[in-house]
C-alpha positions as CSV (number, residue, x, y, z in Angstrom):
1,M,4.0,9.2,-7.8
2,L,3.3,5.7,-9.5
3,K,3.0,5.2,-13.3
4,V,2.2,1.8,-14.7
5,N,2.3,1.9,-18.4
6,S,1.1,-1.0,-20.7
7,I,2.1,-3.8,-18.5
8,N,1.8,-7.5,-19.5
9,S,2.4,-10.2,-17.1
10,H,2.3,-14.0,-17.2
11,Y,2.3,-17.1,-15.0
12,G,4.2,-19.6,-17.1
13,Q,2.4,-19.8,-20.4
14,I,-0.7,-18.1,-19.2
15,Q,-1.0,-14.4,-19.6
16,A,-2.6,-12.6,-16.6
17,L,-2.3,-8.9,-17.5
18,W,-2.9,-7.4,-20.9
19,D,-1.7,-3.9,-21.3
20,V,-2.6,-2.6,-18.1
21,S,-2.0,1.0,-17.4
22,L,-2.7,3.2,-14.2
23,N,-1.5,6.4,-12.6
24,V,-1.4,7.1,-8.8
25,E,-0.8,10.9,-8.0
26,D,0.8,12.2,-4.9
27,G,-1.7,12.2,-2.0
28,E,-4.3,10.2,-3.7
29,V,-6.2,7.0,-2.6
30,V,-6.6,5.1,-5.9
31,V,-8.7,1.9,-5.7
32,V,-8.5,-1.1,-8.1
33,L,-11.6,-3.0,-8.2
34,G,-12.6,-6.3,-9.7
35,A,-13.8,-9.9,-9.1
36,N,-11.7,-12.8,-8.1
37,G,-9.5,-13.8,-11.0
38,A,-9.6,-10.1,-12.5
39,G,-5.7,-9.8,-12.1
40,K,-5.7,-7.4,-9.0
41,T,-3.2,-9.4,-6.9
42,T,-1.0,-10.0,-10.1
43,L,-0.9,-6.4,-10.7
44,V,0.2,-5.7,-7.2
45,K,2.9,-8.5,-7.3
46,T,3.9,-7.0,-10.6
47,I,4.5,-3.7,-9.3
48,M,6.3,-4.9,-6.1
49,G,8.9,-6.8,-8.2
50,L,7.4,-10.3,-7.0
51,I,6.4,-10.9,-10.6
52,E,8.6,-9.6,-13.7
53,P,6.3,-8.1,-16.3
54,T,7.0,-9.6,-19.8
55,S,6.7,-5.9,-21.2
56,G,5.7,-2.5,-20.2
57,M,7.2,-0.1,-17.6
58,I,6.6,0.9,-14.2
59,K,7.9,4.3,-12.6
60,F,7.8,5.2,-8.9
61,A,8.7,8.8,-8.0
62,G,10.3,8.9,-11.5
63,R,12.5,5.9,-11.4
64,R,11.9,2.8,-13.3
65,I,11.3,-0.1,-11.0
66,E,10.0,-2.9,-13.2
67,G,12.2,-6.2,-12.4
68,R,13.8,-4.8,-9.4
69,D,13.9,-6.8,-6.4
70,P,11.2,-6.4,-3.9
71,H,13.4,-5.2,-0.9
72,K,15.1,-2.6,-3.2
73,I,11.5,-1.4,-4.1
74,S,10.6,-1.2,-0.7
75,R,13.6,0.9,0.1
76,L,12.5,3.5,-2.2
77,G,9.4,4.0,0.0
78,V,6.8,1.6,-1.2
79,A,5.2,-0.4,1.6
80,Y,2.9,-3.5,0.8
81,G,0.2,-5.0,2.8
82,P,-0.5,-8.4,0.9
83,E,-3.8,-10.3,0.9
84,G,-4.1,-12.1,4.1
85,G,-1.6,-10.0,6.0
86,G,1.7,-11.9,5.6
87,L,2.3,-11.7,9.3
88,F,5.0,-13.6,11.1
89,R,2.5,-15.8,13.0
90,D,5.0,-16.9,15.7
91,M,6.1,-13.5,16.4
92,S,4.6,-10.9,18.7
93,V,2.7,-7.8,17.7
94,R,5.5,-5.8,18.7
95,E,8.1,-7.9,16.7
96,N,5.9,-7.8,13.8
97,L,5.8,-4.1,14.0
98,E,9.6,-3.7,14.3
99,M,10.0,-5.9,11.1
100,G,8.3,-3.1,9.3
101,S,11.1,-0.9,9.9
102,F,13.9,-3.0,8.4
103,N,15.3,-0.3,6.1
104,R,17.8,2.2,7.6
105,F,15.7,5.3,7.5
106,A,12.8,3.8,9.3
107,W,15.0,1.7,11.7
108,R,16.5,5.0,13.2
109,R,13.2,6.3,13.9
110,R,11.4,3.2,14.8
111,D,10.7,4.1,18.5
112,T,9.0,7.3,17.8
113,T,7.0,5.6,14.9
114,L,6.1,2.7,17.2
115,E,4.4,5.2,19.8
116,R,2.4,6.8,16.9
117,V,1.3,3.4,15.7
118,L,0.2,2.2,19.2
119,R,-1.6,5.4,19.7
120,R,-3.5,4.9,16.4
121,F,-4.3,1.2,17.3
122,P,-4.7,0.9,21.2
123,R,-5.7,-2.7,21.0
124,L,-2.3,-3.5,19.6
125,E,-0.6,-1.9,22.4
126,E,-2.8,-4.1,24.7
127,R,-1.7,-7.1,22.9
128,E,1.9,-6.1,22.2
129,R,3.2,-9.4,23.6
130,T,0.6,-11.6,21.9
131,L,1.7,-13.8,19.1
132,A,0.3,-12.9,15.7
133,R,-1.5,-16.3,15.3
134,N,-3.6,-15.6,18.5
135,L,-5.1,-12.2,17.0
136,S,-8.5,-11.8,15.9
137,G,-9.2,-10.9,12.1
138,G,-9.4,-7.3,12.8
139,E,-6.5,-7.1,15.0
140,R,-4.4,-8.9,12.4
141,Q,-5.4,-6.2,9.7
142,M,-4.7,-3.6,12.3
143,L,-1.3,-5.1,12.6
144,V,-0.7,-5.2,8.8
145,I,-1.7,-1.5,8.5
146,G,0.6,-0.6,11.5
147,R,3.5,-2.7,10.1
148,V,3.2,-0.8,6.8
149,M,3.3,2.6,8.7
150,M,6.6,1.6,10.6
151,S,8.4,1.6,7.3
152,L,7.5,5.4,6.9
153,P,6.4,4.9,3.4
154,T,5.3,7.6,0.7
155,L,3.2,5.0,-1.2
156,C,1.3,2.3,0.6
157,I,-0.3,-0.7,-1.2
158,F,-3.0,-2.7,0.2
159,D,-4.3,-5.8,-1.3
160,E,-7.9,-6.8,0.0
161,P,-7.7,-5.4,3.4
162,S,-11.3,-6.2,4.0
163,I,-11.1,-9.8,3.2
164,G,-12.4,-12.3,5.9
165,L,-13.2,-9.5,8.2
166,S,-16.4,-8.6,10.2
167,P,-18.3,-5.5,9.2
168,V,-17.1,-3.7,12.4
169,A,-13.5,-4.7,11.5
170,V,-13.8,-3.6,7.9
171,D,-14.9,-0.1,9.1
172,E,-11.8,0.0,11.4
173,A,-9.6,-0.8,8.7
174,F,-10.8,1.5,6.1
175,D,-10.9,4.3,8.8
176,A,-7.2,3.7,9.4
177,I,-6.4,3.9,5.6
178,R,-8.4,7.0,5.5
179,Q,-6.3,8.6,8.3
180,L,-3.3,7.6,6.2
181,R,-4.7,9.6,3.3
182,D,-5.3,12.5,5.6
183,E,-1.8,12.5,6.8
184,G,-0.6,12.9,3.1
185,I,0.3,9.2,2.5
186,T,-0.4,8.1,-1.1
187,V,-2.4,4.8,-1.1
188,L,-3.1,2.2,-3.9
189,L,-5.9,0.0,-2.7
190,I,-6.7,-3.5,-4.2
191,E,-10.3,-4.3,-3.2
192,Q,-13.2,-6.5,-4.1
193,N,-15.6,-4.6,-1.7
194,A,-16.4,-1.8,-4.1
195,R,-18.6,0.0,-1.8
196,K,-16.0,0.5,0.9
197,G,-13.2,1.2,-1.4
198,L,-15.1,3.9,-3.4
199,E,-16.0,5.6,-0.2
200,I,-12.4,6.6,0.5
201,A,-11.0,6.8,-3.1
202,D,-10.3,9.8,-5.3
203,R,-10.2,7.6,-8.4
204,A,-10.8,4.0,-9.4
205,Y,-9.8,1.5,-12.0
206,V,-11.8,-1.6,-12.7
207,L,-10.0,-4.8,-13.9
208,E,-11.8,-7.5,-15.7
209,N,-10.0,-10.6,-17.1
210,G,-6.6,-9.0,-16.6
211,R,-7.6,-5.7,-18.6
212,V,-8.6,-2.4,-17.6
213,K,-12.4,-1.9,-18.3
214,M,-13.0,1.3,-16.8
215,E,-11.2,4.4,-15.0
216,G,-12.4,7.5,-13.7
217,D,-13.2,9.4,-10.5
218,R,-15.3,8.3,-7.8
219,K,-18.6,9.8,-9.2
220,S,-18.1,8.6,-12.7
221,I,-17.6,5.0,-11.6
222,L,-20.5,5.1,-9.2
223,D,-22.7,6.5,-12.0
224,E,-22.0,3.7,-14.4
225,E,-24.6,1.2,-14.5
226,S,-22.6,-1.8,-15.0
227,I,-20.5,-1.2,-11.9
228,K,-23.8,-0.7,-10.0
229,K,-25.0,-4.1,-11.1
230,A,-21.9,-6.0,-10.9
231,Y,-20.3,-4.7,-7.7
232,L,-22.8,-2.7,-5.6
233,G,-25.7,-5.0,-6.0
234,L,-28.0,-2.1,-7.3
C-alpha cells in the first residue's frame, strides 16, 4: 500500500533523512520507533507532502506521491493524525469531526460515519458541543482518531499518539488503533513508546539519526538486545 524508497529530506542545509526506505502492506500495522530527533516526524511530513524530499520515491497504492500537495494526498485515502493532534481548538468536538470529512467521498457519508465514531467513543458524544480546547488529553486523542476515521481512509498515519497522555488514556488510544486494524484499515504508527507500539504492530522499523537502523517483524525486534536496552528498559 505504501512504499518509501531511498528518501532523503532536508531542513534547509541540514539533512534529516538519509536513504530511508520502508514498506507498509495492506492491512498491516507498521510502527516506526526512535528517540526524539531520530527523524520520525520528518518521515511522516515527507510522506504527507509537508516536506518535499530532495531525492527518492514514495508510492501509495501504486501512485507516486512525493512532492504532491498534502490535500491531494489526503484525497487518495491517506489520513494523518499529527503529533499533538492538530485540532481546531476553538471549534466543538462535532465540528472537528466534520472537518475530517472534507473530501467529497467522505462528506456524502459523514452522518453515517459520525454515528459510528460516536459509538466507538461515547465520551465524544457526551462532549459533542464542547470546544476542543476544553478536552482532557485522552479526549483530545480520541478526537484525533475519530477525525481520522471521518475521512474514510485506507491508510492512517498517527504521529506519537501516546505523547502527554496518562497510562489509562494511552491504553484507550492504542485500543482504538487496534480496532482500526481489526476493521482492515492499514496503519503506519510513529511512536516513541516502543512497548505499546510493538504490542499492536505486525512489523517495525527503528530510526536512528535519520537512518533506518533495523527492521523486522515484532518478534525479531523484541529479541534484539540493543532494542531492549534502548527502548524497553530491559
